[in-house]
Structure formats: C-alpha cells, structure tokens
C-alpha positions in Angstrom: -46.7 15.0 19.8 -46.2 11.2 20.2 -45.7 9.7 23.7 -43.0 7.3 22.3 -41.1 10.4 21.1 -40.8 11.9 24.6 -41.0 9.0 27.1 -37.5 7.7 27.9 -37.7 4.0 27.6 -35.0 3.4 30.3 -37.0 5.7 32.7 -40.1 3.6 32.8 -40.5 2.1 36.2 -43.3 -0.5 36.2 -42.9 -1.2 40.0 -42.0 1.9 42.0 -40.3 1.1 45.2 -40.9 4.5 46.9 -44.0 5.1 49.0 -44.1 8.9 49.4 -44.6 11.6 46.8 -41.1 13.2 47.3 -39.4 9.8 47.2 -41.2 8.8 44.1 -40.1 12.1 42.4 -36.5 11.3 43.4 -36.8 7.7 42.2 -38.1 8.9 38.8 -35.5 11.6 38.4 -32.9 9.0 39.3 -34.2 6.8 36.5 -33.7 9.7 34.0 -30.2 10.1 35.4 -29.5 6.4 35.0 -30.9 6.5 31.5 -28.4 9.3 30.6 -31.2 11.8 29.9 -30.2 14.3 32.5 -26.9 14.9 34.2 -26.2 13.8 37.8 -25.1 17.3 38.7 -28.6 18.6 38.2 -30.4 15.8 40.1 -30.9 17.5 43.4 -32.0 20.8 41.8 -34.6 19.1 39.7 -36.0 17.2 42.7 -36.2 20.4 44.7 -37.9 22.2 41.7 -40.5 19.4 41.2 -41.3 19.2 45.0 -41.6 23.0 45.2 -44.0 22.9 42.2 -46.0 20.2 44.0 -46.3 22.3 47.1 -47.8 25.2 45.1 -50.5 22.9 43.8 -50.7 19.2 43.4 -50.3 17.6 40.0 -52.4 14.7 41.3 -55.3 15.3 39.0 -57.5 12.4 40.3 -58.5 9.1 38.9 -55.2 7.6 40.1 -52.8 9.8 38.0 -50.3 12.6 38.6 -48.2 14.6 36.2 -45.5 16.4 38.1 -43.7 18.7 35.8 -41.2 21.6 35.6 -39.5 23.8 33.0 -35.9 24.7 33.6 -33.2 26.6 31.7 -30.7 23.8 32.1 -32.9 21.2 30.3 -32.1 20.9 26.6 -34.8 18.5 25.5 -38.1 17.1 26.8 -37.7 14.1 29.2 -40.6 12.0 30.5 -40.4 9.2 33.0 -43.3 6.9 33.9 -43.8 5.3 37.2 -46.4 2.8 38.3 -47.2 2.1 42.0 -49.4 -0.9 42.9 -49.8 0.4 46.4 -50.7 3.9 45.5 -49.0 7.2 46.5 -50.5 10.1 48.4 -50.0 13.0 45.9 -52.6 15.2 47.6 -54.7 14.5 44.5 -57.8 16.6 43.8 -60.1 13.5 44.5 -58.0 12.6 47.6 -57.4 9.1 46.1 -54.0 7.5 45.9 -52.0 7.9 42.7 -50.9 4.7 40.8 -49.6 6.2 37.5 -47.1 9.0 37.3 -45.8 10.8 34.3 -42.8 13.1 35.3 -42.2 15.8 32.7 -39.0 17.9 32.5 -39.1 20.5 29.8 -36.7 23.2 28.4 -37.7 26.6 29.8 -37.3 28.2 26.4 -39.8 25.9 24.6 -43.2 26.5 26.4 -45.1 25.4 23.3 -43.4 21.9 23.4 -44.2 21.7 27.1 -47.9 22.4 26.4 -47.9 19.9 23.5 -46.4 17.2 25.8 -48.9 17.9 28.5 -51.7 17.7 26.0 -50.5 14.3 24.7 -50.2 13.0 28.2 -53.6 14.3 29.4 -55.4 13.2 26.3 -54.4 9.6 27.1 -54.8 9.8 30.8 -58.4 11.0 30.4 -59.3 7.7 28.8 -60.4 5.0 31.2 -59.0 2.2 29.1 -55.5 3.8 28.9 -55.4 4.4 32.7 -56.6 0.9 33.5 -54.0 -0.8 31.2 -51.3 1.5 32.5 -52.1 0.6 36.0 -52.1 -3.1 35.0 -48.7 -2.9 33.2 -46.1 -5.1 34.9 -43.2 -4.6 32.6 -41.5 -1.9 30.5 -42.7 -3.8 27.4 -46.3 -3.6 28.6 -46.0 0.2 29.0 -44.2 0.6 25.6 -47.0 -1.4 23.9 -49.6 0.8 25.5 -47.8 4.0 24.4 -47.4 2.7 20.9 -51.1 1.8 20.6 -52.0 5.3 22.1 -49.8 7.0 19.5 -51.4 5.0 16.7 -54.9 5.9 17.8 -53.9 9.6 18.0 -52.6 9.4 14.5 -55.8 7.8 13.3 -58.0 10.6 14.7 
C-alpha cells in the first residue's frame, strides 16, 4: 500500500497549532472534515473514539512519532491525516519523549486487512531515521508530499 494513496493531501498539517494530545486529534479530524473526507456529523464521535483508544494504550511509539488509529463501521474508505508539531506533544509515548510527527488513521471496520496494510506502510517508513528526520523538518504540504512520494518509490524498488 502506498502512502500517497491513503494520505489525504488537504489533511496534511505541517504546523499543528494544538498543544495537547486530545486537541491535536481534534485538529487532525477537523482537517479531514475540511478536506471532505469525513462528514461533519461524525466528527465528535471520531474524536471520542480516538481519544478512548489512546486511553487504553498510547499510540506514541517513541522516537517522536504517534499513529492514533480507529476502525469504525461508519467509515467507508481509509483516511490518513498527517500533523507535524515543532514544539512536540505529550502523547504518553513509550519513550516518554514528545511526539513531533503524527499519522492519524481512520479505517473501515469491515476491512481489517486494509487497516493492517496501512499500518505496515506507515510503520515501515516511521522506523527509518531519515524518513522521521525529513518529516519533522517538513515546513509545507509540498515538503510532506515529496517525502511520501520518495518513500513510495523506495518501497516499490524493494
């Protein structure tokens, strides 16, 4: 699965304004709403679901990254938003360090294999020091899109 196929371009936020985990989740879901990927009527329910998922166990995996995610019956297609925080967000990460790069994944409940494929594509890249560094340094949507395109090309070459 290619990142460019699942990341919603209009839901890339190169400079998150929120400073708390829950506010970041809301800001990223709002970006998906504004992009027309999800309907406004489901906004609050998705925020609650993602926050509830975070309270069960943090998706802050360390090294400055987090991948909050949910599966829901009302979601028709995979939606990924990306947010970058220069200041860093307390996501209760495993290494207790602030999170700077967040991939928010909303998946259809009836397609668990697609959810796993998306998680694999995201994690494969986030495990790479170079990818994480360039993502953290990205200052524009175009910077992020270029990085995603290069990552997809490298994955295809493997």
